[in-house]
C-alpha angles and dihedrals in degrees: 000000000000091000089051090053091049091049091049090050092049092048091051092047091050093044093050091044092051092048093052096045097075118068131169114269125255123236113281091211139351120288122247133211119190116182124217089254091054093050091046090052092050090048091050091050091054092047089056091060123079120253132002111335139179136183129196111232094182118040111250099194110108093005136099093236146047124208116191141158115233128196120189120191096177118353111176135152095012116163117262110250142202129187119208094193110029141060121216125215119189126195111189113225101177142351132016134280139169116245117197110207133183134006130096131294113245113221094349122207120207103220092180134353108307093354111114130185135182138175091223142029134204112224124345132123136252120232128189109229123193145171113319095019121132118204128187116202108188119210113276094034119124113232142166131179123214120185128174136166126021096016134266129233130190145157116242120205110188116190114199125205090230137017114284 
């Protein structure tokens, strides 16, 4: 009987201990809210500058994501790219561009760990993207953006496999 009491006491202690070990996580970073007006203001600021511009709207350092607004005046002949460790999500704010997706890099060059570039690609398909479109480019997918004419603006959300 004494042994049964000890076993019950041990069981209760272990059960209570296990129940208390797990706790909800804490935020990994502060939250951000950017209004439509704030995004439009950032986009207008970038449009005023010459050339292709971008601005982070959520700090990427120490995070697993990057959020930035991009504005392209004239983006031609960029290298094709592929990311081993990050997914890209585009939301088109204004304008129109051609996004080449898929295929295989020809003679790829690793410019930094997991970041590949190439002048040419074998295969793949071009897609016209325009205001209001949402595009998900999973890691490992070849892609290249071309924009010409009146300008092109988008939000990029880059999701990294690990914290940067």
